[in-house]
N, CA, C and O atoms as CSV, one atom per row, in Angstrom:
chain,resi,resn,atom,element,x,y,z
A,1,MET,N,N,32.810,-26.396,-82.716
A,1,MET,CA,C,31.464,-26.004,-83.031
A,1,MET,C,C,31.502,-24.533,-83.421
A,1,MET,O,O,32.189,-23.735,-82.784
A,2,ARG,N,N,30.787,-24.185,-84.434
A,2,ARG,CA,C,30.756,-22.808,-84.907
A,2,ARG,C,C,29.339,-22.269,-84.845
A,2,ARG,O,O,28.373,-22.983,-85.114
A,3,ALA,N,N,29.232,-21.003,-84.487
A,3,ALA,CA,C,27.937,-20.330,-84.564
A,3,ALA,C,C,27.820,-19.774,-85.965
A,3,ALA,O,O,28.727,-19.090,-86.438
A,4,LEU,N,N,26.725,-20.053,-86.630
A,4,LEU,CA,C,26.559,-19.611,-88.008
A,4,LEU,C,C,26.029,-18.195,-88.086
A,4,LEU,O,O,26.368,-17.462,-89.015
A,5,ALA,N,N,25.211,-17.797,-87.141
A,5,ALA,CA,C,24.626,-16.456,-87.188
A,5,ALA,C,C,24.731,-15.816,-85.816
A,5,ALA,O,O,24.877,-16.508,-84.808
A,6,GLY,N,N,24.657,-14.518,-85.781
A,6,GLY,CA,C,24.750,-13.807,-84.512
A,6,GLY,C,C,23.532,-14.042,-83.646
A,6,GLY,O,O,22.482,-14.462,-84.133
A,7,ASN,N,N,23.674,-13.774,-82.374
A,7,ASN,CA,C,22.576,-13.924,-81.429
A,7,ASN,C,C,21.881,-12.574,-81.321
A,7,ASN,O,O,22.245,-11.752,-80.480
A,8,TYR,N,N,20.896,-12.345,-82.157
A,8,TYR,CA,C,20.201,-11.069,-82.216
A,8,TYR,C,C,18.914,-11.140,-81.426
A,8,TYR,O,O,18.152,-12.100,-81.545
A,9,ASP,N,N,18.673,-10.125,-80.620
A,9,ASP,CA,C,17.430,-10.028,-79.848
A,9,ASP,C,C,17.179,-11.274,-79.004
A,9,ASP,O,O,16.033,-11.694,-78.839
A,10,ASP,N,N,18.238,-11.860,-78.475
A,10,ASP,CA,C,18.141,-13.048,-77.618
A,10,ASP,C,C,17.463,-14.231,-78.296
A,10,ASP,O,O,16.877,-15.076,-77.620
A,11,LYS,N,N,17.533,-14.302,-79.623
A,11,LYS,CA,C,16.987,-15.449,-80.346
A,11,LYS,C,C,18.083,-16.503,-80.466
A,11,LYS,O,O,19.258,-16.159,-80.597
A,12,PRO,N,N,17.715,-17.782,-80.424
A,12,PRO,CA,C,18.726,-18.831,-80.578
A,12,PRO,C,C,19.415,-18.731,-81.936
A,12,PRO,O,O,18.846,-18.216,-82.898
A,13,ILE,N,N,20.636,-19.225,-81.998
A,13,ILE,CA,C,21.411,-19.192,-83.232
A,13,ILE,C,C,21.546,-20.604,-83.800
A,13,ILE,O,O,21.346,-21.591,-83.092
A,14,THR,N,N,21.884,-20.684,-85.070
A,14,THR,CA,C,22.176,-21.965,-85.695
A,14,THR,C,C,23.624,-22.315,-85.395
A,14,THR,O,O,24.524,-21.498,-85.592
A,15,LEU,N,N,23.844,-23.532,-84.919
A,15,LEU,CA,C,25.190,-24.018,-84.639
A,15,LEU,C,C,25.564,-25.057,-85.679
A,15,LEU,O,O,24.709,-25.798,-86.165
A,16,VAL,N,N,26.847,-25.108,-86.020
A,16,VAL,CA,C,27.326,-26.078,-86.996
A,16,VAL,C,C,28.533,-26.805,-86.416
A,16,VAL,O,O,29.492,-26.177,-85.967
A,17,ILE,N,N,28.475,-28.135,-86.432
A,17,ILE,CA,C,29.626,-28.945,-86.049
A,17,ILE,C,C,30.265,-29.423,-87.343
A,17,ILE,O,O,29.632,-30.112,-88.143
A,18,ALA,N,N,31.525,-29.051,-87.541
A,18,ALA,CA,C,32.245,-29.416,-88.759
A,18,ALA,C,C,32.499,-30.923,-88.789
A,18,ALA,O,O,32.653,-31.546,-87.738
A,19,PRO,N,N,32.543,-31.513,-89.988
A,19,PRO,CA,C,32.819,-32.943,-90.089
A,19,PRO,C,C,34.189,-33.269,-89.501
A,19,PRO,O,O,35.172,-32.573,-89.755
A,20,GLY,N,N,34.231,-34.338,-88.711
A,20,GLY,CA,C,35.488,-34.759,-88.109
A,20,GLY,C,C,35.768,-34.151,-86.749
A,20,GLY,O,O,36.792,-34.450,-86.133
A,21,TYR,N,N,34.851,-33.285,-86.265
A,21,TYR,CA,C,35.024,-32.702,-84.931
A,21,TYR,C,C,35.110,-33.847,-83.926
A,21,TYR,O,O,34.306,-34.778,-83.969
A,22,ARG,N,N,36.083,-33.775,-83.028
A,22,ARG,CA,C,36.319,-34.889,-82.098
A,22,ARG,C,C,35.619,-34.670,-80.765
A,22,ARG,O,O,35.744,-33.624,-80.129
A,23,ILE,N,N,34.874,-35.706,-80.367
A,23,ILE,CA,C,34.224,-35.689,-79.057
A,23,ILE,C,C,34.808,-36.822,-78.213
A,23,ILE,O,O,35.489,-37.709,-78.727
A,24,ASN,N,N,34.531,-36.776,-76.925
A,24,ASN,CA,C,35.014,-37.785,-75.996
A,24,ASN,C,C,33.970,-38.894,-75.868
A,24,ASN,O,O,32.849,-38.657,-75.419
A,25,ILE,N,N,34.354,-40.105,-76.268
A,25,ILE,CA,C,33.495,-41.272,-76.088
A,25,ILE,C,C,34.327,-42.321,-75.363
A,25,ILE,O,O,35.333,-42.800,-75.886
A,26,VAL,N,N,33.903,-42.669,-74.165
A,26,VAL,CA,C,34.595,-43.631,-73.317
A,26,VAL,C,C,36.072,-43.243,-73.161
A,26,VAL,O,O,36.956,-44.098,-73.222
A,27,GLY,N,N,36.324,-41.955,-72.959
A,27,GLY,CA,C,37.680,-41.481,-72.704
A,27,GLY,C,C,38.580,-41.380,-73.921
A,27,GLY,O,O,39.775,-41.122,-73.782
A,28,LYS,N,N,38.034,-41.576,-75.104
A,28,LYS,CA,C,38.849,-41.511,-76.326
A,28,LYS,C,C,38.285,-40.477,-77.285
A,28,LYS,O,O,37.070,-40.301,-77.374
A,29,PRO,N,N,39.186,-39.780,-78.014
A,29,PRO,CA,C,38.703,-38.824,-79.015
A,29,PRO,C,C,38.158,-39.559,-80.237
A,29,PRO,O,O,38.841,-40.395,-80.829
A,30,VAL,N,N,36.932,-39.239,-80.601
A,30,VAL,CA,C,36.277,-39.904,-81.731
A,30,VAL,C,C,35.721,-38.831,-82.665
A,30,VAL,O,O,34.935,-37.990,-82.229
A,31,PRO,N,N,36.118,-38.841,-83.958
A,31,PRO,CA,C,35.553,-37.870,-84.899
A,31,PRO,C,C,34.104,-38.212,-85.236
A,31,PRO,O,O,33.767,-39.371,-85.476
A,32,VAL,N,N,33.252,-37.183,-85.250
A,32,VAL,CA,C,31.840,-37.369,-85.579
A,32,VAL,C,C,31.511,-36.652,-86.883
A,32,VAL,O,O,32.149,-35.667,-87.253
A,33,PHE,N,N,30.501,-37.173,-87.562
A,33,PHE,CA,C,30.063,-36.623,-88.837
A,33,PHE,C,C,28.547,-36.561,-88.832
A,33,PHE,O,O,27.878,-37.432,-88.275
A,34,GLY,N,N,28.014,-35.526,-89.456
A,34,GLY,CA,C,26.574,-35.376,-89.550
A,34,GLY,C,C,26.080,-35.749,-90.933
A,34,GLY,O,O,26.800,-36.358,-91.724
A,35,PHE,N,N,24.837,-35.373,-91.214
A,35,PHE,CA,C,24.199,-35.706,-92.480
A,35,PHE,C,C,23.643,-34.470,-93.181
A,35,PHE,O,O,22.849,-34.581,-94.115
A,36,ASP,N,N,24.070,-33.284,-92.720
A,36,ASP,CA,C,23.546,-32.036,-93.269
A,36,ASP,C,C,24.537,-31.396,-94.232
A,36,ASP,O,O,25.748,-31.596,-94.135
A,37,LYS,N,N,23.990,-30.622,-95.162
A,37,LYS,CA,C,24.827,-29.835,-96.072
A,37,LYS,C,C,25.554,-28.783,-95.252
A,37,LYS,O,O,24.941,-28.083,-94.446
A,38,CYS,N,N,26.855,-28.672,-95.457
A,38,CYS,CA,C,27.646,-27.673,-94.741
A,38,CYS,C,C,27.360,-26.293,-95.328
A,38,CYS,O,O,27.433,-26.109,-96.543
A,39,PRO,N,N,27.039,-25.330,-94.478
A,39,PRO,CA,C,26.754,-23.981,-94.975
A,39,PRO,C,C,28.040,-23.250,-95.335
A,39,PRO,O,O,29.106,-23.563,-94.806
A,40,PRO,N,N,27.940,-22.276,-96.234
A,40,PRO,CA,C,29.127,-21.468,-96.528
A,40,PRO,C,C,29.450,-20.598,-95.318
A,40,PRO,O,O,28.538,-20.149,-94.625
A,41,PRO,N,N,30.730,-20.351,-95.053
A,41,PRO,CA,C,31.072,-19.500,-93.911
A,41,PRO,C,C,30.683,-18.058,-94.192
A,41,PRO,O,O,30.851,-17.567,-95.308
A,42,ASP,N,N,30.157,-17.376,-93.165
A,42,ASP,CA,C,29.882,-15.956,-93.348
A,42,ASP,C,C,31.159,-15.173,-93.058
A,42,ASP,O,O,32.163,-15.759,-92.652
A,43,GLU,N,N,31.134,-13.877,-93.259
A,43,GLU,CA,C,32.341,-13.058,-93.139
A,43,GLU,C,C,32.950,-13.135,-91.740
A,43,GLU,O,O,34.166,-13.256,-91.598
A,44,ALA,N,N,32.115,-13.065,-90.714
A,44,ALA,CA,C,32.631,-13.101,-89.339
A,44,ALA,C,C,33.291,-14.444,-89.038
A,44,ALA,O,O,34.359,-14.488,-88.428
A,45,MET,N,N,32.663,-15.530,-89.460
A,45,MET,CA,C,33.223,-16.852,-89.194
A,45,MET,C,C,34.523,-17.059,-89.956
A,45,MET,O,O,35.444,-17.697,-89.446
A,46,SER,N,N,34.609,-16.525,-91.177
A,46,SER,CA,C,35.842,-16.639,-91.948
A,46,SER,C,C,36.989,-15.933,-91.241
A,46,SER,O,O,38.119,-16.422,-91.235
A,47,LYS,N,N,36.697,-14.787,-90.647
A,47,LYS,CA,C,37.738,-14.051,-89.924
A,47,LYS,C,C,38.156,-14.790,-88.658
A,47,LYS,O,O,39.332,-14.791,-88.296
A,48,LEU,N,N,37.196,-15.417,-87.989
A,48,LEU,CA,C,37.506,-16.127,-86.744
A,48,LEU,C,C,38.188,-17.471,-86.982
A,48,LEU,O,O,39.153,-17.809,-86.296
A,49,PHE,N,N,37.688,-18.237,-87.954
A,49,PHE,CA,C,38.133,-19.613,-88.117
A,49,PHE,C,C,38.880,-19.879,-89.422
A,49,PHE,O,O,39.311,-21.007,-89.658
A,50,GLY,N,N,39.041,-18.877,-90.263
A,50,GLY,CA,C,39.698,-19.073,-91.544
A,50,GLY,C,C,38.692,-19.194,-92.667
A,50,GLY,O,O,37.510,-19.447,-92.435
A,51,ALA,N,N,39.162,-19.014,-93.869
A,51,ALA,CA,C,38.274,-18.966,-95.027
A,51,ALA,C,C,37.959,-20.344,-95.599
A,51,ALA,O,O,37.249,-20.445,-96.599
A,52,GLU,N,N,38.469,-21.397,-94.988
A,52,GLU,CA,C,38.207,-22.745,-95.488
A,52,GLU,C,C,36.707,-22.985,-95.595
A,52,GLU,O,O,35.959,-22.763,-94.642
A,53,SER,N,N,36.285,-23.435,-96.753
A,53,SER,CA,C,34.858,-23.654,-96.975
A,53,SER,C,C,34.549,-25.141,-97.007
A,53,SER,O,O,35.245,-25.920,-97.658
A,54,LEU,N,N,33.516,-25.517,-96.309
A,54,LEU,CA,C,33.034,-26.892,-96.324
A,54,LEU,C,C,31.718,-26.981,-97.078
A,54,LEU,O,O,31.028,-27.999,-97.010
A,55,SER,N,N,31.363,-25.912,-97.803
A,55,SER,CA,C,30.026,-25.810,-98.378
A,55,SER,C,C,29.720,-26.870,-99.436
A,55,SER,O,O,28.558,-27.035,-99.808
A,56,ASP,N,N,30.719,-27.588,-99.928
A,56,ASP,CA,C,30.455,-28.655,-100.895
A,56,ASP,C,C,30.250,-30.006,-100.216
A,56,ASP,O,O,29.994,-31.005,-100.888
A,57,GLU,N,N,30.361,-30.040,-98.900
A,57,GLU,CA,C,30.261,-31.303,-98.176
A,57,GLU,C,C,28.864,-31.487,-97.576
A,57,GLU,O,O,28.171,-30.514,-97.279
A,58,ASP,N,N,28.467,-32.740,-97.406
A,58,ASP,CA,C,27.157,-33.075,-96.844
A,58,ASP,C,C,27.288,-33.830,-95.525
A,58,ASP,O,O,26.437,-34.656,-95.194
A,59,ASN,N,N,28.356,-33.550,-94.769
A,59,ASN,CA,C,28.543,-34.297,-93.530
A,59,ASN,C,C,28.751,-33.399,-92.311
A,59,ASN,O,O,29.428,-33.783,-91.358
A,60,CYS,N,N,28.168,-32.207,-92.349
A,60,CYS,CA,C,28.147,-31.333,-91.176
A,60,CYS,C,C,26.968,-31.726,-90.289
A,60,CYS,O,O,26.056,-32.428,-90.725
A,61,THR,N,N,26.999,-31.270,-89.056
A,61,THR,CA,C,25.856,-31.403,-88.155
A,61,THR,C,C,25.335,-29.997,-87.915
A,61,THR,O,O,25.988,-29.200,-87.242
A,62,VAL,N,N,24.170,-29.688,-88.457
A,62,VAL,CA,C,23.586,-28.354,-88.336
A,62,VAL,C,C,22.489,-28.411,-87.272
A,62,VAL,O,O,21.549,-29.200,-87.367
A,63,ILE,N,N,22.631,-27.558,-86.261
A,63,ILE,CA,C,21.667,-27.511,-85.159
A,63,ILE,C,C,20.904,-26.198,-85.280
A,63,ILE,O,O,21.370,-25.151,-84.832
A,64,LYS,N,N,19.725,-26.269,-85.891
A,64,LYS,CA,C,18.903,-25.073,-86.094
A,64,LYS,C,C,18.232,-24.672,-84.785
A,64,LYS,O,O,18.106,-25.491,-83.874
A,65,PRO,N,N,17.801,-23.411,-84.687
A,65,PRO,CA,C,17.208,-22.926,-83.433
A,65,PRO,C,C,16.024,-23.743,-82.926
A,65,PRO,O,O,15.792,-23.809,-81.719
A,66,ASP,N,N,15.274,-24.364,-83.831
A,66,ASP,CA,C,14.102,-25.134,-83.405
A,66,ASP,C,C,14.360,-26.642,-83.333
A,66,ASP,O,O,13.429,-27.413,-83.104
A,67,ALA,N,N,15.618,-27.072,-83.527
A,67,ALA,CA,C,15.939,-28.502,-83.526
A,67,ALA,C,C,15.743,-29.113,-82.147
A,67,ALA,O,O,16.140,-28.542,-81.131
A,68,LYS,N,N,15.129,-30.272,-82.133
A,68,LYS,CA,C,14.959,-31.047,-80.895
A,68,LYS,C,C,15.985,-32.174,-80.814
A,68,LYS,O,O,16.300,-32.673,-79.734
A,69,SER,N,N,16.509,-32.571,-82.005
A,69,SER,CA,C,17.510,-33.635,-82.056
A,69,SER,C,C,18.319,-33.505,-83.344
A,69,SER,O,O,17.907,-32.833,-84.290
A,70,VAL,N,N,19.484,-34.164,-83.359
A,70,VAL,CA,C,20.332,-34.230,-84.552
A,70,VAL,C,C,20.874,-35.650,-84.665
A,70,VAL,O,O,21.053,-36.340,-83.661
A,71,GLU,N,N,21.132,-36.077,-85.899
A,71,GLU,CA,C,21.698,-37.403,-86.117
A,71,GLU,C,C,23.150,-37.276,-86.530
A,71,GLU,O,O,23.514,-36.410,-87.325
A,72,VAL,N,N,23.980,-38.158,-85.972
A,72,VAL,CA,C,25.411,-38.168,-86.265
A,72,VAL,C,C,25.865,-39.607,-86.459
A,72,VAL,O,O,25.151,-40.554,-86.128
A,73,THR,N,N,27.060,-39.746,-86.999
A,73,THR,CA,C,27.673,-41.064,-87.124
A,73,THR,C,C,29.132,-40.958,-86.707
A,73,THR,O,O,29.763,-39.911,-86.852
A,74,PHE,N,N,29.651,-42.058,-86.188
A,74,PHE,CA,C,31.065,-42.142,-85.831
A,74,PHE,C,C,31.460,-43.607,-85.850
A,74,PHE,O,O,30.605,-44.489,-85.923
A,75,ARG,N,N,32.750,-43.859,-85.786
A,75,ARG,CA,C,33.245,-45.234,-85.857
A,75,ARG,C,C,33.904,-45.613,-84.534
A,75,ARG,O,O,34.757,-44.895,-84.011
A,76,LEU,N,N,33.484,-46.756,-84.016
A,76,LEU,CA,C,34.105,-47.364,-82.842
A,76,LEU,C,C,34.818,-48.638,-83.297
A,76,LEU,O,O,34.632,-49.065,-84.437
A,77,PRO,N,N,35.631,-49.255,-82.433
A,77,PRO,CA,C,36.334,-50.478,-82.850
A,77,PRO,C,C,35.401,-51.570,-83.379
A,77,PRO,O,O,35.794,-52.363,-84.235
A,78,ASP,N,N,34.160,-51.611,-82.867
A,78,ASP,CA,C,33.201,-52.624,-83.326
A,78,ASP,C,C,32.539,-52.273,-84.652
A,78,ASP,O,O,31.830,-53.100,-85.226
A,79,GLY,N,N,32.761,-51.057,-85.146
A,79,GLY,CA,C,32.160,-50.646,-86.408
A,79,GLY,C,C,31.480,-49.297,-86.307
A,79,GLY,O,O,31.555,-48.631,-85.274
A,80,PRO,N,N,30.814,-48.893,-87.384
A,80,PRO,CA,C,30.163,-47.582,-87.398
A,80,PRO,C,C,28.935,-47.548,-86.485
A,80,PRO,O,O,28.236,-48.544,-86.302
A,81,VAL,N,N,28.705,-46.366,-85.925
A,81,VAL,CA,C,27.572,-46.145,-85.023
A,81,VAL,C,C,26.806,-44.933,-85.525
A,81,VAL,O,O,27.405,-43.926,-85.904
A,82,ARG,N,N,25.491,-45.029,-85.526
A,82,ARG,CA,C,24.636,-43.879,-85.850
A,82,ARG,C,C,23.796,-43.583,-84.617
A,82,ARG,O,O,23.143,-44.472,-84.071
A,83,GLU,N,N,23.818,-42.315,-84.178
A,83,GLU,CA,C,23.072,-41.935,-82.984
A,83,GLU,C,C,22.219,-40.709,-83.254
A,83,GLU,O,O,22.521,-39.887,-84.119
A,84,LYS,N,N,21.138,-40.613,-82.480
A,84,LYS,CA,C,20.308,-39.411,-82.474
A,84,LYS,C,C,20.557,-38.731,-81.130
A,84,LYS,O,O,20.256,-39.291,-80.076
A,85,TRP,N,N,21.111,-37.512,-81.179
A,85,TRP,CA,C,21.397,-36.748,-79.972
A,85,TRP,C,C,20.264,-35.773,-79.723
A,85,TRP,O,O,19.771,-35.141,-80.658
A,86,SER,N,N,19.847,-35.644,-78.477
A,86,SER,CA,C,18.827,-34.649,-78.144
A,86,SER,C,C,19.500,-33.296,-77.932
A,86,SER,O,O,20.617,-33.211,-77.421
A,87,VAL,N,N,18.799,-32.247,-78.337
A,87,VAL,CA,C,19.283,-30.876,-78.193
A,87,VAL,C,C,18.601,-30.282,-76.967
A,87,VAL,O,O,17.374,-30.269,-76.876
A,88,GLU,N,N,19.403,-29.790,-76.028
A,88,GLU,CA,C,18.873,-29.189,-74.807
A,88,GLU,C,C,19.304,-27.730,-74.744
A,88,GLU,O,O,20.472,-27.407,-74.960
A,89,ARG,N,N,18.362,-26.864,-74.450
A,89,ARG,CA,C,18.661,-25.430,-74.371
A,89,ARG,C,C,18.303,-24.904,-72.992
A,89,ARG,O,O,17.277,-25.257,-72.411
A,90,ASN,N,N,19.186,-24.046,-72.487
A,90,ASN,CA,C,18.960,-23.375,-71.214
A,90,ASN,C,C,19.489,-21.955,-71.375
A,90,ASN,O,O,20.692,-21.721,-71.259
A,91,GLY,N,N,18.594,-21.009,-71.641
A,91,GLY,CA,C,19.031,-19.641,-71.923
A,91,GLY,C,C,19.827,-19.616,-73.214
A,91,GLY,O,O,19.356,-20.095,-74.245
A,92,ASP,N,N,21.039,-19.058,-73.165
A,92,ASP,CA,C,21.862,-18.988,-74.374
A,92,ASP,C,C,22.802,-20.190,-74.504
A,92,ASP,O,O,23.674,-20.199,-75.373
A,93,ARG,N,N,22.635,-21.186,-73.662
A,93,ARG,CA,C,23.495,-22.371,-73.693
A,93,ARG,C,C,22.770,-23.521,-74.390
A,93,ARG,O,O,21.602,-23.794,-74.115
A,94,THR,N,N,23.487,-24.191,-75.301
A,94,THR,CA,C,22.957,-25.363,-75.996
A,94,THR,C,C,23.838,-26.559,-75.670
A,94,THR,O,O,25.062,-26.483,-75.783
A,95,SER,N,N,23.220,-27.662,-75.265
A,95,SER,CA,C,23.944,-28.900,-74.972
A,95,SER,C,C,23.363,-30.015,-75.821
A,95,SER,O,O,22.209,-29.957,-76.247
A,96,LEU,N,N,24.175,-31.026,-76.059
A,96,LEU,CA,C,23.743,-32.211,-76.791
A,96,LEU,C,C,23.872,-33.411,-75.866
A,96,LEU,O,O,24.854,-33.538,-75.134
A,97,ARG,N,N,22.873,-34.294,-75.901
A,97,ARG,CA,C,22.876,-35.471,-75.026
A,97,ARG,C,C,22.763,-36.732,-75.876
A,97,ARG,O,O,21.897,-36.842,-76.744
A,98,ARG,N,N,23.655,-37.679,-75.606
A,98,ARG,CA,C,23.664,-38.956,-76.310
A,98,ARG,C,C,22.534,-39.857,-75.801
A,98,ARG,O,O,21.984,-39.600,-74.731
A,99,PRO,N,N,22.181,-40.904,-76.547
A,99,PRO,CA,C,21.107,-41.806,-76.123
A,99,PRO,C,C,21.375,-42.489,-74.779
A,99,PRO,O,O,20.433,-42.877,-74.087
A,100,ASP,N,N,22.650,-42.638,-74.402
A,100,ASP,CA,C,22.967,-43.260,-73.116
A,100,ASP,C,C,22.827,-42.286,-71.949
A,100,ASP,O,O,23.088,-42.651,-70.803
A,101,GLY,N,N,22.412,-41.032,-72.237
A,101,GLY,CA,C,22.190,-40.037,-71.199
A,101,GLY,C,C,23.372,-39.134,-70.922
A,101,GLY,O,O,23.231,-38.145,-70.202
A,102,LEU,N,N,24.540,-39.449,-71.477
A,102,LEU,CA,C,25.728,-38.626,-71.255
A,102,LEU,C,C,25.724,-37.408,-72.165
A,102,LEU,O,O,25.258,-37.468,-73.303
A,103,LEU,N,N,26.251,-36.298,-71.645
A,103,LEU,CA,C,26.394,-35.097,-72.461
A,103,LEU,C,C,27.523,-35.277,-73.464
A,103,LEU,O,O,28.514,-35.949,-73.176
A,104,VAL,N,N,27.376,-34.685,-74.628
A,104,VAL,CA,C,28.431,-34.669,-75.634
A,104,VAL,C,C,29.453,-33.628,-75.194
A,104,VAL,O,O,29.108,-32.470,-74.963
A,105,VAL,N,N,30.717,-34.048,-75.079
A,105,VAL,CA,C,31.783,-33.123,-74.688
A,105,VAL,C,C,32.930,-33.234,-75.680
A,105,VAL,O,O,33.197,-34.312,-76.212
A,106,PRO,N,N,33.615,-32.106,-75.929
A,106,PRO,CA,C,34.748,-32.145,-76.847
A,106,PRO,C,C,35.875,-33.013,-76.292
A,106,PRO,O,O,36.055,-33.110,-75.078
A,107,ALA,N,N,36.621,-33.632,-77.178
A,107,ALA,CA,C,37.804,-34.385,-76.765
A,107,ALA,C,C,38.899,-33.388,-76.407
A,107,ALA,O,O,39.029,-32.334,-77.031
A,108,ILE,N,N,39.669,-33.734,-75.410
A,108,ILE,CA,C,40.756,-32.832,-75.007
A,108,ILE,C,C,42.075,-33.372,-75.493
A,108,ILE,O,O,43.117,-32.760,-75.257
């Protein structure tokens, strides 16, 4: 997950999940994809994560400061799944919750 903009004056920031980012679903790493246009990397993000640009792709998950939910898709053995994740904020921490009530966590 990448922060797109700095956290200025304690305002929430826009977060971006790159296409193919792997999360843990039932103990297995599963790549997820969104439906948003991928933003161009800013200078700070390019220095931190490399200059690779995803700006021509439409499968990022962009979590804007006012977002209440985001839609993603992923593939399980039974086929493709589309889910709406709720966005939860607590101070400067942002969490995503799946429809089954479990928190979205990165695959290890």
